[in-house]
N, C-alpha and C positions, 0 to 999 in steps of 0.2 A: 319733279323727278319723273323719268321714264324708266321703268324697270323691265328689262327683257324677260319674257316668260312665254315659252312654247310658241314662238313665232309672232307674238304680239308684244305690246308694252302695257304694263300695269301703271296706274297713276299713283304718285306719291309726292310728298313734300319733305324736304330735309330742313330742319330747324337747327342751325349750327350755333352753339353757344361758346364752345371752347376755342374757336378760331382754328389756328394751326396746331395747337397743343392737343395731344391725345387726351380725350375725356370720355367719361361714361356715356353710353348712348342707348336710348330706349327705342326699340322697334315696336310700333303699336298699330293694331288693326281692330276693326269692329266685328260685328256678328251678323245676325240674321237679316237685318235690313239697314246696314250701315253704308255710309259714304266716307271717303277719305277726309272730306272737309269737316265732317262731324267730329273726327278724332282730334282736330285742332282744339276744339272746345272741351273735349273729354279729357285729354291729357297733354296735348301739344304745347299750349301756352303755359300750363303748369310746369312742364318739364323745363322750359326756359327759366322760369322763376326759381326753380330749385337747382339750377346749374347743370342740367342734363341736356345733351344733344338729343334730338328726337326725329326719327324717320317714321312718318305716318304713311300708311299705304292701304290700298284695297285689293282684294283678290277676287277670284271667280265667285259669282253669286252676289257680289256687292257692287254698288256704284256703277261706274262706267263699264267695268268688266262685264257686268250683267246687261246693262242697258244698251251699250254700244257694241261690245264684242260678242254678246249673247252667250257668255260663258256661265254655266250653272255652277253651284257649289260642288266641292269635292271633299270627301272625308279625310283623305290623306294630305292634310294641310302642309306637311313638311315639303311637298312638291312646290308649294307657293313660297314658303319662308326661305328655303335654301337659295333661290335666286335673289331674294331681298338681302340676305346676308352677304352674298357675293358682291352686290352693289355697295352695300354699307361699308365693306372693307376697302373700297376705293375712295371713300369720301374723306375730305380733310376733317381732322378733329376726332375721328373715331378710334378709340382704343380697342383693338381686337380682343383684348382680355376682359373687357367690361361691356359686353353687349347683352342687354336684357330684352325679353320679348313679353309684350302684354297683349292679351286678347279680351275684348269687351263683350259682354252678353254671351251669345253663342260662341264668341271668341274664347270664352272660358273652357270650351272643349277644344277649339281649334289650336290655340297656342300651346297647351300641354301636349296635344298630339304631335305638333311640330317639334317640340323640345325633346320628345322621346327619341327622335331620329336625327335631329340637327344639333350636333354636340358642340357647335361653336357658340351656342346660346349659353351664357354664363348664369342667367337667372330667368325665371319664368313667373308671370303674374296671371292668374286666372281671375278675371274681373267680370262676373263672379264665376265660381267653379261649377263645372258641368261634367258629370260622369257619363250620363246617358241622355241624349237629346230626346229620346222617345218619351221621357217623363213629361214633356211639355205637350204631347199630343192628346187630343180629347179622349180617344179610346183607351189610352193608358190608364185612365181613371176608372176603367171597368174591368178589373182583373178576373171577374167571373166568366168573361167571354173567352171561348177558344179561338184559335188562329183564324178559322174560316169566319167565325162571327165577328172578329175584329175587322177583317177585310170588308165584310158586308156593312158593318157599322160605319167604317170610314167612307166607303162608296156613298152611303146614304148622306153622311155629313157633307161630302163634297158636292153631291148633286143638289142639295138644298141649302147650301151655305148662304145664299142671298137672304134667307129668312132667319139665319142664326144671329146671336148677339154679335155686336160689332167686333169684339176682340177675337172671337172664334172665326168669324167670316174673314177677317184680315189674315189671321194665322194660316188658314187653309189656302186662301188665294195666293199668299206669298210663297207658301210651300210649293204649290203647283208650278209657279213661275221660276222661283230661284233654284229649285231642284230639278226642273225640267221633267216633270212627271204628269200623268193625266189620270191615273186610276188609284184607288185605295191600295191595291196590291203593290203597285210601283212605289207609292209613297211610303208605305210601311217598310218595304224592303230597303229603300234608300235611307230612311231615318235610322234603321237598325245598324247601319254602318258607323254611325256617329256615337261610338261607345268606347270608352277608355279602359274598360275592365281588363282587357288582355294586354294593354300597353302601358298602363300607369306605372308599373314596376320597372319600366325601361327608362323612365325619366331620372336623370342623375343630378341635374343642376338644382340648386336651392329654388324652391317653389313657394309662392305666396298664394293662398287660396282665400278669396274674400267671400263674405256671406251677407245677405240682406235679410233681416228678420221677417219682412213681409213680402218677399219676392213672389209676384203673382204668376210667374211662368215656371220657375224651376226650384221651388222651395224644397230644401233638404238635399239638393244635389251637391252643394259645396262640401257638406259633411261627408258624403259618400266618396267624393273625389279625394278629399284629404285622407280618409282612412285607407284608400287604395294606394297612396303614394308611399314609396320606400326611401325616397331621397330626403335630404334636409328640407324641412317644411315648416310653414307658419300658417296658422289659421287666424284670420281677422274677422270678427263678427261685428256688423254694424247694426245698430238698433233703431227702433222707431223713436225712442226717447231722445236720441241724438238728432232726429230728423233725417236719419240715413237708412231707414229700414226698407225703402222701396228698391225696386230693381235697379242695380248698378248705382245705388245711393244717390239718385237724382234728388236734388234739393239740399244736398250736403256735400257737394263736390270739394269744397275747400278742406273739409275734414278728411275726406278720402285721399286727396292729394297729399296732405301732410303725412298721413300714415303710410301711404304708398312710397313716397320718396324717402321717408325716414328708413323704411325697410330696405329699399334699394341702396341707400348710402351705407347702411350697416352691412349689407350683404356683399357689395362690390366695392369695398374701400380700395383705394389705389395702393 
């Protein structure tokens, strides 16, 4: 698929299961370091097995949109999802009353943000939930620092990231690239925009918030998002005992898919 977006085209794939008959359709995108092809393995093939059409796509900050078009992330993700919904409504087999949106990883912020403003979305899945992206940043673990100290600490981390542990080095380097920033001040200001505190109550569609017991990036964020929601909502906790306790339940995707599509089927019955 080629999805028109602000003078360019975003990449996507449409996996049609229902043929010409109107069927439920899942729109799915990734997060902080995703590609559209990754989403086939994350949910695309599973959607087919569970009888759902699926349109997987990538937006600014992801895949070819970042690498080829040089588009950084944007916090107002509804500007990305609305063109995708426009295209979805032209596709064979899409029931306009049964369109769900799923966001993976950082997509657990992006998808709910879009659902707050794009009301053609009938159900939303935060896989896993994110209220504030800033919680994943290293300096957010040091609440004793004031704002100037936070900036100085971030500049220090950026300048010496080559000596940092692998995960932190990767996180900071990808932030600079995918958000198109260069300094600690710019990064902190940009990340602060990725906050659902003031928009979560505008989400009206049923929303599924998933949580991983041992999430190494955003532990506790799904609970905070769930508490902020005023819409019909469901919280699904995945545990280490089930083999599903890691970030986005890697290692137990079959279990995740079963629970995900059970919820979607119950929520968007024909």
